[in-house]
mmCIF file as Biopython writes it, N, C-alpha, C and O atoms, coordinates in Angstrom:
data_model
#
loop_
_atom_site.group_PDB
_atom_site.id
_atom_site.type_symbol
_atom_site.label_atom_id
_atom_site.label_alt_id
_atom_site.label_comp_id
_atom_site.label_asym_id
_atom_site.label_entity_id
_atom_site.label_seq_id
_atom_site.pdbx_PDB_ins_code
_atom_site.Cartn_x
_atom_site.Cartn_y
_atom_site.Cartn_z
_atom_site.occupancy
_atom_site.B_iso_or_equiv
_atom_site.auth_seq_id
_atom_site.auth_asym_id
_atom_site.pdbx_PDB_model_num
ATOM 1   N N  . MET A ? 1  ? 29.389 -19.029 -18.546 1.0 0.0 1  A 1 
ATOM 2   C CA . MET A ? 1  ? 29.959 -19.523 -19.776 1.0 0.0 1  A 1 
ATOM 3   C C  . MET A ? 1  ? 31.482 -19.498 -19.658 1.0 0.0 1  A 1 
ATOM 4   O O  . MET A ? 1  ? 32.035 -18.480 -19.241 1.0 0.0 1  A 1 
ATOM 5   N N  . PRO A ? 2  ? 32.180 -20.581 -20.010 1.0 0.0 2  A 1 
ATOM 6   C CA . PRO A ? 2  ? 33.639 -20.620 -19.895 1.0 0.0 2  A 1 
ATOM 7   C C  . PRO A ? 2  ? 34.290 -19.492 -20.692 1.0 0.0 2  A 1 
ATOM 8   O O  . PRO A ? 2  ? 33.845 -19.156 -21.790 1.0 0.0 2  A 1 
ATOM 9   N N  . GLY A ? 3  ? 35.331 -18.922 -20.135 1.0 0.0 3  A 1 
ATOM 10  C CA . GLY A ? 3  ? 36.082 -17.890 -20.818 1.0 0.0 3  A 1 
ATOM 11  C C  . GLY A ? 3  ? 35.513 -16.493 -20.686 1.0 0.0 3  A 1 
ATOM 12  O O  . GLY A ? 3  ? 36.013 -15.571 -21.330 1.0 0.0 3  A 1 
ATOM 13  N N  . ASP A ? 4  ? 34.481 -16.304 -19.870 1.0 0.0 4  A 1 
ATOM 14  C CA . ASP A ? 4  ? 33.835 -15.002 -19.781 1.0 0.0 4  A 1 
ATOM 15  C C  . ASP A ? 4  ? 34.219 -14.175 -18.565 1.0 0.0 4  A 1 
ATOM 16  O O  . ASP A ? 4  ? 34.042 -12.957 -18.594 1.0 0.0 4  A 1 
ATOM 17  N N  . LYS A ? 5  ? 34.728 -14.763 -17.517 1.0 0.0 5  A 1 
ATOM 18  C CA . LYS A ? 5  ? 35.021 -14.018 -16.288 1.0 0.0 5  A 1 
ATOM 19  C C  . LYS A ? 5  ? 36.393 -13.362 -16.399 1.0 0.0 5  A 1 
ATOM 20  O O  . LYS A ? 5  ? 37.392 -14.031 -16.664 1.0 0.0 5  A 1 
ATOM 21  N N  . GLU A ? 6  ? 36.431 -12.042 -16.193 1.0 0.0 6  A 1 
ATOM 22  C CA . GLU A ? 6  ? 37.706 -11.337 -16.217 1.0 0.0 6  A 1 
ATOM 23  C C  . GLU A ? 6  ? 38.442 -11.568 -14.903 1.0 0.0 6  A 1 
ATOM 24  O O  . GLU A ? 6  ? 37.823 -11.846 -13.876 1.0 0.0 6  A 1 
ATOM 25  N N  . ILE A ? 7  ? 39.761 -11.452 -14.944 1.0 0.0 7  A 1 
ATOM 26  C CA . ILE A ? 7  ? 40.547 -11.616 -13.730 1.0 0.0 7  A 1 
ATOM 27  C C  . ILE A ? 7  ? 40.533 -10.282 -12.999 1.0 0.0 7  A 1 
ATOM 28  O O  . ILE A ? 7  ? 41.496 -9.517  -13.055 1.0 0.0 7  A 1 
ATOM 29  N N  . ASN A ? 8  ? 39.435 -10.016 -12.320 1.0 0.0 8  A 1 
ATOM 30  C CA . ASN A ? 8  ? 39.329 -8.797  -11.533 1.0 0.0 8  A 1 
ATOM 31  C C  . ASN A ? 8  ? 38.563 -9.063  -10.253 1.0 0.0 8  A 1 
ATOM 32  O O  . ASN A ? 8  ? 38.401 -8.170  -9.421  1.0 0.0 8  A 1 
ATOM 33  N N  . GLN A ? 9  ? 38.096 -10.281 -10.096 1.0 0.0 9  A 1 
ATOM 34  C CA . GLN A ? 9  ? 37.421 -10.652 -8.856  1.0 0.0 9  A 1 
ATOM 35  C C  . GLN A ? 9  ? 38.506 -10.973 -7.847  1.0 0.0 9  A 1 
ATOM 36  O O  . GLN A ? 9  ? 39.356 -11.821 -8.117  1.0 0.0 9  A 1 
ATOM 37  N N  . ARG A ? 10 ? 38.504 -10.333 -6.711  1.0 0.0 10 A 1 
ATOM 38  C CA . ARG A ? 10 ? 39.606 -10.458 -5.774  1.0 0.0 10 A 1 
ATOM 39  C C  . ARG A ? 10 ? 39.449 -11.601 -4.788  1.0 0.0 10 A 1 
ATOM 40  O O  . ARG A ? 10 ? 40.453 -12.088 -4.268  1.0 0.0 10 A 1 
ATOM 41  N N  . ILE A ? 11 ? 38.222 -12.055 -4.504  1.0 0.0 11 A 1 
ATOM 42  C CA . ILE A ? 11 ? 38.016 -13.185 -3.592  1.0 0.0 11 A 1 
ATOM 43  C C  . ILE A ? 11 ? 37.084 -14.184 -4.262  1.0 0.0 11 A 1 
ATOM 44  O O  . ILE A ? 11 ? 35.984 -13.831 -4.687  1.0 0.0 11 A 1 
ATOM 45  N N  . ILE A ? 12 ? 37.533 -15.437 -4.354  1.0 0.0 12 A 1 
ATOM 46  C CA . ILE A ? 12 ? 36.750 -16.489 -4.970  1.0 0.0 12 A 1 
ATOM 47  C C  . ILE A ? 12 ? 36.655 -17.654 -3.999  1.0 0.0 12 A 1 
ATOM 48  O O  . ILE A ? 12 ? 37.675 -18.138 -3.507  1.0 0.0 12 A 1 
ATOM 49  N N  . GLU A ? 13 ? 35.432 -18.111 -3.718  1.0 0.0 13 A 1 
ATOM 50  C CA . GLU A ? 13 ? 35.234 -19.278 -2.864  1.0 0.0 13 A 1 
ATOM 51  C C  . GLU A ? 13 ? 35.265 -20.527 -3.738  1.0 0.0 13 A 1 
ATOM 52  O O  . GLU A ? 13 ? 34.657 -20.571 -4.807  1.0 0.0 13 A 1 
ATOM 53  N N  . VAL A ? 14 ? 35.984 -21.540 -3.263  1.0 0.0 14 A 1 
ATOM 54  C CA . VAL A ? 14 ? 36.108 -22.793 -3.997  1.0 0.0 14 A 1 
ATOM 55  C C  . VAL A ? 14 ? 35.763 -23.961 -3.078  1.0 0.0 14 A 1 
ATOM 56  O O  . VAL A ? 14 ? 35.772 -23.828 -1.855  1.0 0.0 14 A 1 
ATOM 57  N N  . THR A ? 15 ? 35.458 -25.105 -3.686  1.0 0.0 15 A 1 
ATOM 58  C CA . THR A ? 15 ? 35.135 -26.320 -2.953  1.0 0.0 15 A 1 
ATOM 59  C C  . THR A ? 15 ? 36.009 -27.459 -3.461  1.0 0.0 15 A 1 
ATOM 60  O O  . THR A ? 15 ? 36.858 -27.262 -4.330  1.0 0.0 15 A 1 
ATOM 61  N N  . ALA A ? 16 ? 35.798 -28.633 -2.919  1.0 0.0 16 A 1 
ATOM 62  C CA . ALA A ? 16 ? 36.562 -29.812 -3.327  1.0 0.0 16 A 1 
ATOM 63  C C  . ALA A ? 16 ? 36.424 -30.084 -4.823  1.0 0.0 16 A 1 
ATOM 64  O O  . ALA A ? 16 ? 37.341 -30.625 -5.441  1.0 0.0 16 A 1 
ATOM 65  N N  . ALA A ? 17 ? 35.294 -29.715 -5.402  1.0 0.0 17 A 1 
ATOM 66  C CA . ALA A ? 17 ? 35.072 -29.932 -6.832  1.0 0.0 17 A 1 
ATOM 67  C C  . ALA A ? 17 ? 36.036 -29.104 -7.688  1.0 0.0 17 A 1 
ATOM 68  O O  . ALA A ? 17 ? 36.240 -29.421 -8.860  1.0 0.0 17 A 1 
ATOM 69  N N  . ASP A ? 18 ? 36.623 -28.060 -7.129  1.0 0.0 18 A 1 
ATOM 70  C CA . ASP A ? 18 ? 37.536 -27.182 -7.861  1.0 0.0 18 A 1 
ATOM 71  C C  . ASP A ? 18 ? 38.997 -27.627 -7.785  1.0 0.0 18 A 1 
ATOM 72  O O  . ASP A ? 18 ? 39.865 -27.018 -8.411  1.0 0.0 18 A 1 
ATOM 73  N N  . LEU A ? 19 ? 39.268 -28.684 -7.024  1.0 0.0 19 A 1 
ATOM 74  C CA . LEU A ? 19 ? 40.645 -29.158 -6.860  1.0 0.0 19 A 1 
ATOM 75  C C  . LEU A ? 19 ? 41.024 -30.130 -7.959  1.0 0.0 19 A 1 
ATOM 76  O O  . LEU A ? 19 ? 40.161 -30.888 -8.403  1.0 0.0 19 A 1 
ATOM 77  N N  . PRO A ? 20 ? 42.269 -30.152 -8.426  1.0 0.0 20 A 1 
ATOM 78  C CA . PRO A ? 20 ? 43.358 -29.263 -8.038  1.0 0.0 20 A 1 
ATOM 79  C C  . PRO A ? 20 ? 43.075 -27.853 -8.552  1.0 0.0 20 A 1 
ATOM 80  O O  . PRO A ? 20 ? 42.547 -27.678 -9.649  1.0 0.0 20 A 1 
ATOM 81  N N  . LEU A ? 21 ? 43.427 -26.865 -7.758  1.0 0.0 21 A 1 
ATOM 82  C CA . LEU A ? 21 ? 43.123 -25.468 -8.062  1.0 0.0 21 A 1 
ATOM 83  C C  . LEU A ? 21 ? 44.283 -24.806 -8.777  1.0 0.0 21 A 1 
ATOM 84  O O  . LEU A ? 21 ? 45.442 -24.949 -8.389  1.0 0.0 21 A 1 
ATOM 85  N N  . HIS A ? 22 ? 43.947 -24.084 -9.825  1.0 0.0 22 A 1 
ATOM 86  C CA . HIS A ? 22 ? 44.960 -23.271 -10.498 1.0 0.0 22 A 1 
ATOM 87  C C  . HIS A ? 22 ? 44.346 -21.926 -10.857 1.0 0.0 22 A 1 
ATOM 88  O O  . HIS A ? 22 ? 43.129 -21.788 -10.980 1.0 0.0 22 A 1 
ATOM 89  N N  . CYS A ? 23 ? 45.210 -20.954 -11.018 1.0 0.0 23 A 1 
ATOM 90  C CA . CYS A ? 23 ? 44.811 -19.616 -11.423 1.0 0.0 23 A 1 
ATOM 91  C C  . CYS A ? 23 ? 45.608 -19.278 -12.669 1.0 0.0 23 A 1 
ATOM 92  O O  . CYS A ? 23 ? 46.817 -19.513 -12.682 1.0 0.0 23 A 1 
ATOM 93  N N  . PRO A ? 24 ? 45.005 -18.745 -13.708 1.0 0.0 24 A 1 
ATOM 94  C CA . PRO A ? 24 ? 43.605 -18.411 -13.826 1.0 0.0 24 A 1 
ATOM 95  C C  . PRO A ? 24 ? 42.746 -19.661 -13.944 1.0 0.0 24 A 1 
ATOM 96  O O  . PRO A ? 24 ? 43.206 -20.706 -14.403 1.0 0.0 24 A 1 
ATOM 97  N N  . THR A ? 25 ? 41.483 -19.536 -13.518 1.0 0.0 25 A 1 
ATOM 98  C CA . THR A ? 25 ? 40.546 -20.647 -13.595 1.0 0.0 25 A 1 
ATOM 99  C C  . THR A ? 25 ? 40.003 -20.753 -15.014 1.0 0.0 25 A 1 
ATOM 100 O O  . THR A ? 25 ? 40.111 -19.800 -15.785 1.0 0.0 25 A 1 
ATOM 101 N N  . PRO A ? 26 ? 39.415 -21.905 -15.377 1.0 0.0 26 A 1 
ATOM 102 C CA . PRO A ? 26 ? 38.927 -22.095 -16.746 1.0 0.0 26 A 1 
ATOM 103 C C  . PRO A ? 26 ? 37.869 -21.082 -17.189 1.0 0.0 26 A 1 
ATOM 104 O O  . PRO A ? 26 ? 37.712 -20.862 -18.390 1.0 0.0 26 A 1 
ATOM 105 N N  . ASP A ? 27 ? 37.146 -20.466 -16.268 1.0 0.0 27 A 1 
ATOM 106 C CA . ASP A ? 27 ? 36.102 -19.526 -16.677 1.0 0.0 27 A 1 
ATOM 107 C C  . ASP A ? 27 ? 36.586 -18.082 -16.766 1.0 0.0 27 A 1 
ATOM 108 O O  . ASP A ? 27 ? 35.773 -17.174 -16.943 1.0 0.0 27 A 1 
ATOM 109 N N  . MET A ? 28 ? 37.894 -17.850 -16.647 1.0 0.0 28 A 1 
ATOM 110 C CA . MET A ? 28 ? 38.438 -16.496 -16.779 1.0 0.0 28 A 1 
ATOM 111 C C  . MET A ? 28 ? 38.845 -16.257 -18.228 1.0 0.0 28 A 1 
ATOM 112 O O  . MET A ? 28 ? 39.289 -17.176 -18.916 1.0 0.0 28 A 1 
ATOM 113 N N  . LYS A ? 29 ? 38.691 -15.014 -18.687 1.0 0.0 29 A 1 
ATOM 114 C CA . LYS A ? 29 ? 39.048 -14.671 -20.062 1.0 0.0 29 A 1 
ATOM 115 C C  . LYS A ? 29 ? 40.546 -14.862 -20.283 1.0 0.0 29 A 1 
ATOM 116 O O  . LYS A ? 29 ? 41.361 -14.561 -19.412 1.0 0.0 29 A 1 
ATOM 117 N N  . LEU A ? 30 ? 40.883 -15.359 -21.443 1.0 0.0 30 A 1 
ATOM 118 C CA . LEU A ? 30 ? 42.291 -15.606 -21.754 1.0 0.0 30 A 1 
ATOM 119 C C  . LEU A ? 30 ? 43.079 -14.330 -22.017 1.0 0.0 30 A 1 
ATOM 120 O O  . LEU A ? 30 ? 44.274 -14.279 -21.726 1.0 0.0 30 A 1 
ATOM 121 N N  . TRP A ? 31 ? 42.441 -13.305 -22.555 1.0 0.0 31 A 1 
ATOM 122 C CA . TRP A ? 31 ? 43.174 -12.102 -22.950 1.0 0.0 31 A 1 
ATOM 123 C C  . TRP A ? 31 ? 43.797 -11.367 -21.766 1.0 0.0 31 A 1 
ATOM 124 O O  . TRP A ? 31 ? 44.794 -10.666 -21.933 1.0 0.0 31 A 1 
ATOM 125 N N  . ASN A ? 32 ? 43.226 -11.516 -20.584 1.0 0.0 32 A 1 
ATOM 126 C CA . ASN A ? 32 ? 43.817 -10.808 -19.448 1.0 0.0 32 A 1 
ATOM 127 C C  . ASN A ? 32 ? 44.403 -11.777 -18.432 1.0 0.0 32 A 1 
ATOM 128 O O  . ASN A ? 32 ? 44.492 -11.465 -17.245 1.0 0.0 32 A 1 
ATOM 129 N N  . GLY A ? 33 ? 44.799 -12.947 -18.902 1.0 0.0 33 A 1 
ATOM 130 C CA . GLY A ? 33 ? 45.322 -13.971 -18.018 1.0 0.0 33 A 1 
ATOM 131 C C  . GLY A ? 33 ? 46.814 -13.838 -17.753 1.0 0.0 33 A 1 
ATOM 132 O O  . GLY A ? 33 ? 47.477 -12.911 -18.218 1.0 0.0 33 A 1 
ATOM 133 N N  . HIS A ? 34 ? 47.306 -14.784 -17.000 1.0 0.0 34 A 1 
ATOM 134 C CA . HIS A ? 34 ? 48.730 -14.885 -16.693 1.0 0.0 34 A 1 
ATOM 135 C C  . HIS A ? 34 ? 49.084 -16.363 -16.771 1.0 0.0 34 A 1 
ATOM 136 O O  . HIS A ? 34 ? 48.183 -17.185 -16.933 1.0 0.0 34 A 1 
ATOM 137 N N  . PRO A ? 35 ? 50.350 -16.736 -16.663 1.0 0.0 35 A 1 
ATOM 138 C CA . PRO A ? 35 ? 50.700 -18.154 -16.715 1.0 0.0 35 A 1 
ATOM 139 C C  . PRO A ? 35 ? 49.937 -18.939 -15.649 1.0 0.0 35 A 1 
ATOM 140 O O  . PRO A ? 35 ? 49.707 -18.442 -14.546 1.0 0.0 35 A 1 
ATOM 141 N N  . ARG A ? 36 ? 49.551 -20.155 -15.985 1.0 0.0 36 A 1 
ATOM 142 C CA . ARG A ? 36 ? 48.829 -21.000 -15.027 1.0 0.0 36 A 1 
ATOM 143 C C  . ARG A ? 36 ? 49.746 -21.388 -13.880 1.0 0.0 36 A 1 
ATOM 144 O O  . ARG A ? 36 ? 50.874 -21.837 -14.084 1.0 0.0 36 A 1 
ATOM 145 N N  . VAL A ? 37 ? 49.238 -21.204 -12.674 1.0 0.0 37 A 1 
ATOM 146 C CA . VAL A ? 37 ? 49.975 -21.571 -11.474 1.0 0.0 37 A 1 
ATOM 147 C C  . VAL A ? 37 ? 49.036 -22.394 -10.593 1.0 0.0 37 A 1 
ATOM 148 O O  . VAL A ? 37 ? 47.904 -21.987 -10.333 1.0 0.0 37 A 1 
ATOM 149 N N  . PHE A ? 38 ? 49.511 -23.548 -10.139 1.0 0.0 38 A 1 
ATOM 150 C CA . PHE A ? 38 ? 48.711 -24.388 -9.244  1.0 0.0 38 A 1 
ATOM 151 C C  . PHE A ? 38 ? 48.898 -23.891 -7.819  1.0 0.0 38 A 1 
ATOM 152 O O  . PHE A ? 38 ? 50.001 -23.524 -7.415  1.0 0.0 38 A 1 
ATOM 153 N N  . LEU A ? 39 ? 47.802 -23.883 -7.063  1.0 0.0 39 A 1 
ATOM 154 C CA . LEU A ? 39 ? 47.788 -23.290 -5.734  1.0 0.0 39 A 1 
ATOM 155 C C  . LEU A ? 39 ? 47.451 -24.336 -4.676  1.0 0.0 39 A 1 
ATOM 156 O O  . LEU A ? 39 ? 46.613 -25.209 -4.904  1.0 0.0 39 A 1 
ATOM 157 N N  . GLU A ? 40 ? 48.105 -24.247 -3.520  1.0 0.0 40 A 1 
ATOM 158 C CA . GLU A ? 40 ? 47.833 -25.131 -2.389  1.0 0.0 40 A 1 
ATOM 159 C C  . GLU A ? 40 ? 47.332 -24.302 -1.218  1.0 0.0 40 A 1 
ATOM 160 O O  . GLU A ? 40 ? 47.817 -23.196 -0.978  1.0 0.0 40 A 1 
ATOM 161 N N  . PHE A ? 41 ? 46.364 -24.837 -0.496  1.0 0.0 41 A 1 
ATOM 162 C CA . PHE A ? 41 ? 45.776 -24.114 0.627   1.0 0.0 41 A 1 
ATOM 163 C C  . PHE A ? 41 ? 46.631 -24.243 1.881   1.0 0.0 41 A 1 
ATOM 164 O O  . PHE A ? 41 ? 47.288 -25.261 2.098   1.0 0.0 41 A 1 
ATOM 165 N N  . ASN A ? 42 ? 46.612 -23.188 2.709   1.0 0.0 42 A 1 
ATOM 166 C CA . ASN A ? 42 ? 47.325 -23.190 3.978   1.0 0.0 42 A 1 
ATOM 167 C C  . ASN A ? 42 ? 46.364 -23.562 5.111   1.0 0.0 42 A 1 
ATOM 168 O O  . ASN A ? 42 ? 45.221 -23.935 4.848   1.0 0.0 42 A 1 
ATOM 169 N N  . ASP A ? 43 ? 46.805 -23.467 6.345   1.0 0.0 43 A 1 
ATOM 170 C CA . ASP A ? 43 ? 45.972 -23.824 7.499   1.0 0.0 43 A 1 
ATOM 171 C C  . ASP A ? 43 ? 44.732 -22.945 7.629   1.0 0.0 43 A 1 
ATOM 172 O O  . ASP A ? 43 ? 43.737 -23.366 8.220   1.0 0.0 43 A 1 
ATOM 173 N N  . LYS A ? 44 ? 44.779 -21.747 7.092   1.0 0.0 44 A 1 
ATOM 174 C CA . LYS A ? 44 ? 43.633 -20.838 7.150   1.0 0.0 44 A 1 
ATOM 175 C C  . LYS A ? 44 ? 42.629 -21.122 6.030   1.0 0.0 44 A 1 
ATOM 176 O O  . LYS A ? 44 ? 41.589 -20.469 5.935   1.0 0.0 44 A 1 
ATOM 177 N N  . ARG A ? 45 ? 42.951 -22.098 5.190   1.0 0.0 45 A 1 
ATOM 178 C CA . ARG A ? 45 ? 42.090 -22.465 4.065   1.0 0.0 45 A 1 
ATOM 179 C C  . ARG A ? 45 ? 41.978 -21.332 3.049   1.0 0.0 45 A 1 
ATOM 180 O O  . ARG A ? 45 ? 40.947 -21.151 2.401   1.0 0.0 45 A 1 
ATOM 181 N N  . GLU A ? 46 ? 43.068 -20.578 2.928   1.0 0.0 46 A 1 
ATOM 182 C CA . GLU A ? 46 ? 43.134 -19.483 1.971   1.0 0.0 46 A 1 
ATOM 183 C C  . GLU A ? 46 ? 44.447 -19.577 1.201   1.0 0.0 46 A 1 
ATOM 184 O O  . GLU A ? 46 ? 45.457 -20.049 1.723   1.0 0.0 46 A 1 
ATOM 185 N N  . VAL A ? 47 ? 44.414 -19.125 -0.035  1.0 0.0 47 A 1 
ATOM 186 C CA . VAL A ? 47 ? 45.633 -19.067 -0.832  1.0 0.0 47 A 1 
ATOM 187 C C  . VAL A ? 47 ? 45.527 -17.853 -1.751  1.0 0.0 47 A 1 
ATOM 188 O O  . VAL A ? 47 ? 44.458 -17.543 -2.278  1.0 0.0 47 A 1 
ATOM 189 N N  . LEU A ? 48 ? 46.656 -17.176 -1.930  1.0 0.0 48 A 1 
ATOM 190 C CA . LEU A ? 48 ? 46.724 -15.965 -2.734  1.0 0.0 48 A 1 
ATOM 191 C C  . LEU A ? 48 ? 47.498 -16.269 -4.012  1.0 0.0 48 A 1 
ATOM 192 O O  . LEU A ? 48 ? 48.585 -16.844 -3.958  1.0 0.0 48 A 1 
ATOM 193 N N  . CYS A ? 49 ? 46.948 -15.887 -5.153  1.0 0.0 49 A 1 
ATOM 194 C CA . CYS A ? 49 ? 47.661 -16.079 -6.415  1.0 0.0 49 A 1 
ATOM 195 C C  . CYS A ? 49 ? 48.837 -15.107 -6.467  1.0 0.0 49 A 1 
ATOM 196 O O  . CYS A ? 49 ? 48.647 -13.906 -6.278  1.0 0.0 49 A 1 
ATOM 197 N N  . PRO A ? 50 ? 50.050 -15.603 -6.721  1.0 0.0 50 A 1 
ATOM 198 C CA . PRO A ? 50 ? 51.217 -14.717 -6.747  1.0 0.0 50 A 1 
ATOM 199 C C  . PRO A ? 50 ? 51.247 -13.793 -7.961  1.0 0.0 50 A 1 
ATOM 200 O O  . PRO A ? 50 ? 51.981 -12.805 -7.954  1.0 0.0 50 A 1 
ATOM 201 N N  . TYR A ? 51 ? 50.471 -14.086 -8.999  1.0 0.0 51 A 1 
ATOM 202 C CA . TYR A ? 51 ? 50.467 -13.256 -10.202 1.0 0.0 51 A 1 
ATOM 203 C C  . TYR A ? 51 ? 49.455 -12.120 -10.143 1.0 0.0 51 A 1 
ATOM 204 O O  . TYR A ? 51 ? 49.801 -10.964 -10.388 1.0 0.0 51 A 1 
ATOM 205 N N  . CYS A ? 52 ? 48.193 -12.449 -9.817  1.0 0.0 52 A 1 
ATOM 206 C CA . CYS A ? 52 ? 47.142 -11.436 -9.906  1.0 0.0 52 A 1 
ATOM 207 C C  . CYS A ? 52 ? 46.584 -11.014 -8.554  1.0 0.0 52 A 1 
ATOM 208 O O  . CYS A ? 52 ? 45.798 -10.070 -8.483  1.0 0.0 52 A 1 
ATOM 209 N N  . GLY A ? 53 ? 46.978 -11.699 -7.474  1.0 0.0 53 A 1 
ATOM 210 C CA . GLY A ? 53 ? 46.519 -11.310 -6.156  1.0 0.0 53 A 1 
ATOM 211 C C  . GLY A ? 53 ? 45.130 -11.798 -5.793  1.0 0.0 53 A 1 
ATOM 212 O O  . GLY A ? 53 ? 44.608 -11.428 -4.741  1.0 0.0 53 A 1 
ATOM 213 N N  . THR A ? 54 ? 44.519 -12.614 -6.630  1.0 0.0 54 A 1 
ATOM 214 C CA . THR A ? 54 ? 43.201 -13.151 -6.306  1.0 0.0 54 A 1 
ATOM 215 C C  . THR A ? 54 ? 43.314 -14.055 -5.087  1.0 0.0 54 A 1 
ATOM 216 O O  . THR A ? 54 ? 44.201 -14.906 -5.015  1.0 0.0 54 A 1 
ATOM 217 N N  . MET A ? 55 ? 42.407 -13.867 -4.128  1.0 0.0 55 A 1 
ATOM 218 C CA . MET A ? 55 ? 42.362 -14.693 -2.923  1.0 0.0 55 A 1 
ATOM 219 C C  . MET A ? 55 ? 41.341 -15.806 -3.142  1.0 0.0 55 A 1 
ATOM 220 O O  . MET A ? 55 ? 40.191 -15.545 -3.495  1.0 0.0 55 A 1 
ATOM 221 N N  . TYR A ? 56 ? 41.771 -17.043 -2.929  1.0 0.0 56 A 1 
ATOM 222 C CA . TYR A ? 56 ? 40.875 -18.196 -3.010  1.0 0.0 56 A 1 
ATOM 223 C C  . TYR A ? 56 ? 40.628 -18.689 -1.596  1.0 0.0 56 A 1 
ATOM 224 O O  . TYR A ? 56 ? 41.569 -18.903 -0.831  1.0 0.0 56 A 1 
ATOM 225 N N  . LYS A ? 57 ? 39.345 -18.870 -1.248  1.0 0.0 57 A 1 
ATOM 226 C CA . LYS A ? 57 ? 38.964 -19.354 0.082   1.0 0.0 57 A 1 
ATOM 227 C C  . LYS A ? 57 ? 38.238 -20.676 -0.080  1.0 0.0 57 A 1 
ATOM 228 O O  . LYS A ? 57 ? 37.273 -20.788 -0.837  1.0 0.0 57 A 1 
ATOM 229 N N  . PHE A ? 58 ? 38.724 -21.681 0.650   1.0 0.0 58 A 1 
ATOM 230 C CA . PHE A ? 58 ? 38.138 -23.015 0.562   1.0 0.0 58 A 1 
ATOM 231 C C  . PHE A ? 58 ? 36.958 -23.141 1.510   1.0 0.0 58 A 1 
ATOM 232 O O  . PHE A ? 58 ? 37.063 -22.820 2.694   1.0 0.0 58 A 1 
ATOM 233 N N  . LYS A ? 59 ? 35.835 -23.609 0.982   1.0 0.0 59 A 1 
ATOM 234 C CA . LYS A ? 59 ? 34.626 -23.829 1.774   1.0 0.0 59 A 1 
ATOM 235 C C  . LYS A ? 59 ? 34.299 -25.315 1.772   1.0 0.0 59 A 1 
ATOM 236 O O  . LYS A ? 59 ? 34.385 -25.973 0.735   1.0 0.0 59 A 1 
ATOM 237 N N  . GLY A ? 60 ? 33.926 -25.838 2.921   1.0 0.0 60 A 1 
ATOM 238 C CA . GLY A ? 60 ? 33.571 -27.251 3.032   1.0 0.0 60 A 1 
ATOM 239 C C  . GLY A ? 60 ? 34.742 -28.071 3.522   1.0 0.0 60 A 1 
ATOM 240 O O  . GLY A ? 60 ? 35.729 -27.542 4.033   1.0 0.0 60 A 1 
ATOM 241 N N  . GLU A ? 61 ? 34.609 -29.393 3.353   1.0 0.0 61 A 1 
ATOM 242 C CA . GLU A ? 61 ? 35.657 -30.314 3.801   1.0 0.0 61 A 1 
ATOM 243 C C  . GLU A ? 61 ? 36.626 -30.626 2.680   1.0 0.0 61 A 1 
ATOM 244 O O  . GLU A ? 61 ? 36.244 -30.782 1.521   1.0 0.0 61 A 1 
ATOM 245 N N  . PHE A ? 62 ? 37.912 -30.713 3.063   1.0 0.0 62 A 1 
ATOM 246 C CA . PHE A ? 62 ? 38.899 -31.159 2.098   1.0 0.0 62 A 1 
ATOM 247 C C  . PHE A ? 62 ? 38.650 -32.620 1.767   1.0 0.0 62 A 1 
ATOM 248 O O  . PHE A ? 62 ? 38.214 -33.375 2.636   1.0 0.0 62 A 1 
ATOM 249 N N  . PRO A ? 63 ? 38.912 -33.038 0.547   1.0 0.0 63 A 1 
ATOM 250 C CA . PRO A ? 63 ? 38.779 -34.454 0.211   1.0 0.0 63 A 1 
ATOM 251 C C  . PRO A ? 63 ? 39.794 -35.277 1.001   1.0 0.0 63 A 1 
ATOM 252 O O  . PRO A ? 63 ? 40.852 -34.770 1.375   1.0 0.0 63 A 1 
ATOM 253 N N  . LYS A ? 64 ? 39.483 -36.512 1.248   1.0 0.0 64 A 1 
ATOM 254 C CA . LYS A ? 64 ? 40.404 -37.401 1.962   1.0 0.0 64 A 1 
ATOM 255 C C  . LYS A ? 64 ? 41.691 -37.541 1.145   1.0 0.0 64 A 1 
ATOM 256 O O  . LYS A ? 64 ? 41.656 -37.727 -0.072  1.0 0.0 64 A 1 
ATOM 257 N N  . GLY A ? 65 ? 42.816 -37.448 1.836   1.0 0.0 65 A 1 
ATOM 258 C CA . GLY A ? 65 ? 44.109 -37.595 1.175   1.0 0.0 65 A 1 
ATOM 259 C C  . GLY A ? 65 ? 44.646 -36.314 0.576   1.0 0.0 65 A 1 
ATOM 260 O O  . GLY A ? 65 ? 45.724 -36.322 -0.018  1.0 0.0 65 A 1 
ATOM 261 N N  . HIS A ? 66 ? 43.914 -35.195 0.718   1.0 0.0 66 A 1 
ATOM 262 C CA . HIS A ? 66 ? 44.397 -33.915 0.203   1.0 0.0 66 A 1 
ATOM 263 C C  . HIS A ? 66 ? 45.457 -33.373 1.153   1.0 0.0 66 A 1 
ATOM 264 O O  . HIS A ? 66 ? 45.291 -33.424 2.372   1.0 0.0 66 A 1 
ATOM 265 N N  . HIS A ? 67 ? 46.548 -32.853 0.592   1.0 0.0 67 A 1 
ATOM 266 C CA . HIS A ? 67 ? 47.649 -32.334 1.414   1.0 0.0 67 A 1 
ATOM 267 C C  . HIS A ? 67 ? 47.527 -30.863 1.599   1.0 0.0 67 A 1 
ATOM 268 O O  . HIS A ? 67 ? 48.364 -30.253 2.263   1.0 0.0 67 A 1 
#
């Protein structure tokens, strides 16, 4: 259910359906959130949120034209 996940999960796997990616995600509770920040993946297909430290790992193929 949207708005129910607390920002305490440290590793989240995402796919092309989750792009463009931002943290906090729509299913995280608002009361413990931080300002929305858009995240870009590196060569390791991982990105760390600078606010809460959540690690996002990309699974699958990047969409065509994704930078």
